[in-house]
N, C-alpha and C positions, 0 to 999 in steps of 0.2 A: 861424241855424239853432238850434232849441232842443236842449237837452242831451237825452240819451238814454241808456239803459243798454244798448241794443242797437247796438253799434258798427257792425254791418253796414249800418245805415241811413245812417251817415255815409260809410263806405268805398264804398258804391254810388254815391255822388254825386261821389267824387273821381277825376278823370281823370290828373292829374299832382300829385305831392307834391313841393313845394319846401322844402328844409330848409337855410337859408342861416345856420347857427350860426357864430359867431366865437369860441366858448368851448372850453376844453380839457375836454370833457365825455366821458363814458362811451359805450359802445355805444349807438347810436341805435335803439332798439327800434321806434320809429315807422317807420323806414326798413325795417326787416325785415318788419313787418306789411304795409306798403304792397306791397313787392316780392312777398311770398308771394301777394299778390291779383293779381299782374300789373300793377300800377300803376307807371309809370315814375317814378323818383325823380330829382330834381336836387338834389345834396347839396354842401355845402361840404366842403373837406378838413380840416375842424376836428375835433379830438378823435377819437372813435371812429366817426365817420360813414364815413370811407373804408373801414374794416373792415367795417362794416355793409352797405356797397354790394357786398361780396363780388365785385369785380371787374366789376360791371355799369356801364353808362354811367349818369349823368354825375356826375363829381366836379369841382368848380371850386374853384381856389384863392381864399382870402380872406386878408385882413390880420387876423391873430388878436388877440385881446385880450391885453394883456401883464401885466395886473394893475396898471397905472398908473392912479391915480385923479385926478379933478378935486378942487379944494380943497372942493367942496361934498360930496365923499364917493363921488359917482357914478363908475363905472368909465369910462375913456376908451375910446371904440370907435373904432378907426382908420377913415379914409375907406376906401371900397370902389370897385372899379371893377366896375359891373354890366354891362358889354358882353357877357361870355361868358354870364352869366345870361339876359340878354335874348334873345340870339340862339338859345340853346338852348331856351327855353321857346317862342319863336316858331316854331322848326323843328318841335317836337312838336305844337304847336296848329294848324300850317297844312299839314303834310305828313302825310297819313294813311298813307302808305307807312312813313315813319320812326316814327311812332307805333305802328303795329302791329308792326314789326320789333322795337322796344325792348320794348314790352309782351309780346309772345310770348317773346322771349329772357329777359326779367325773370321771368316766370312759370315757365318750364322751369328756368333756372339756380337760382332760389331753391328750388323743389320738391326738385331733386337736392341742393342744399346741405343742406337740412333733413333729408332721408332719411339723408344721410351723417353727421349729427351722432351723437356717442355720448351717449345719454341719462344715462349714469352719469358723465359726465366731471367735473362738479362734485364729485360724491361721491368719485370716485377722488382728485381733487386735494386735497380736505379730508382724506382718510385719509392721503394722502402727507404732509400738513403735520403730522398727529398723529404719525407715525412719526419725522418729523425732530425733532419737540419732545421725544419720548420718548428719542431717542438722546442729546440734550443733558443729560438729567437722570440 
């Protein structure tokens, strides 16, 4: 698929998003973007992905990268069991009932989650950090 500035062109073609990360990474914004569009997401339990899933199905355990490296400098990626990944994706792709149930739930729960966010949360947090810093001086 060619690159595009209009990401809706890409999102309109995605039926299931699979995010099998094994890294200790931050919030998975791609998970949030997909879920807000009602796209079922199958994510690993790595880093911030479970939080980004906001309690929605499916979060699958993985063997995380530990920071250990091969002599050539590349990270050691532990062996993974893909059984649960395979069965989950197959279920979503072969059961219209399951797909629609998860897609509908995903859209509703994600929209409610977004409506309940405090748009000033980051600003309040930063201001509280300034208050703490000033108290120490």
